[in-house]
N, C-alpha and C positions, 0 to 999 in steps of 0.2 A: 454543503455536502456533509453527510454523517461519516465520521472517521472512527475506526476501531484499530486494534493493533494485533499482530500475530508474531510468532517466533518460528525459527527453523525447527524441524523435527516432526515426528509423528503426532505429537500432542496437538499441534495447530495445523499441520500441513499433510496429514494423512500419509498415504503411500508415497507422496512426492518428497517427503523428508526435508532436505535443505535446498531443493532446487525449485526455481520459479518456472512459470509456464514457458518462458523463453530459454530455459535451460541454464540460467545463471544461478549464482549462490544467493540465497536469501540473506540479506544484510541490511544494516541501517542505510537508508537512502533509496530503498526499493519500496514500491507500493503495489498492491493488487487493486485492479480497476475492473470495471465493466467496459470491455473494449468497444461496445456500442456507444458509450458515452465519451470515454477517453481512450484514444488509440494507443495500443501497446507501443512502447518506445518513446512516448512523449516525456519531455522534461517538464516538471511541475514545480510550482512554488506553493507550499501549503502554509496558510496563515492561521494560527491558533487564536482562540478567543482572547488570550491575554496580550495579543499583538506580536508575539514572537512567531517565527516561521522557520522553515527549512525547505531546501531544494530536495527533490526526489525524482526518480525515474520509474515510469509505469512498465514493469517487467513481469507482472504476475496477474493472474485472475483467481477467482474463488467462487465456489458454489453459492455462497451467500452474498457475494458482492454483485449486486444488481442495481442498475439505475444510479442515482446520486449517492453513492457510497464508495468509500475507499478503505483499504486495510493497510496500515503502515507497519513495515517490518521493524522489529526490535531484536536485540541480541539474546533475550531469554524470555521464557514463559512468564516469569514474575514481572519483568518490565512491561510486557504486553498487557498483562492483567492490571498492572498499576495505571496504565494509560487510560483504560476504560473506554468510554465512548464520548466523543466531542463533536460539536458542530464546527466545521472549519470552512474557510474559503480556499478554493483551489484555482490557481491561475495556470493555464497552459503556457509555458515559456516557449516551448518548441514542440510542435505537433509530430508525433511519431508516424511511422508508415507501416506498422504491422497490425 
């Protein structure tokens, strides 16, 4: 899956600011997904090309997040831009129901 990153606020999240699709705060550990591919509320493990990984929850969606793509929340625009774009492996640890 292709991963990009985003930050809370109008710069990356338009009129929704610091809120996710589910109404929670955008924060590290949140990802935006295509709910047709990964159900909202799912707990995920994201494995990066260097072998490291992190757990996250699918709480957000995005206009550009379609198909095999996720957007990983970061604390700032600079950190999101530094992340860039990466090919990652995503494992669904627990399937969401939303």
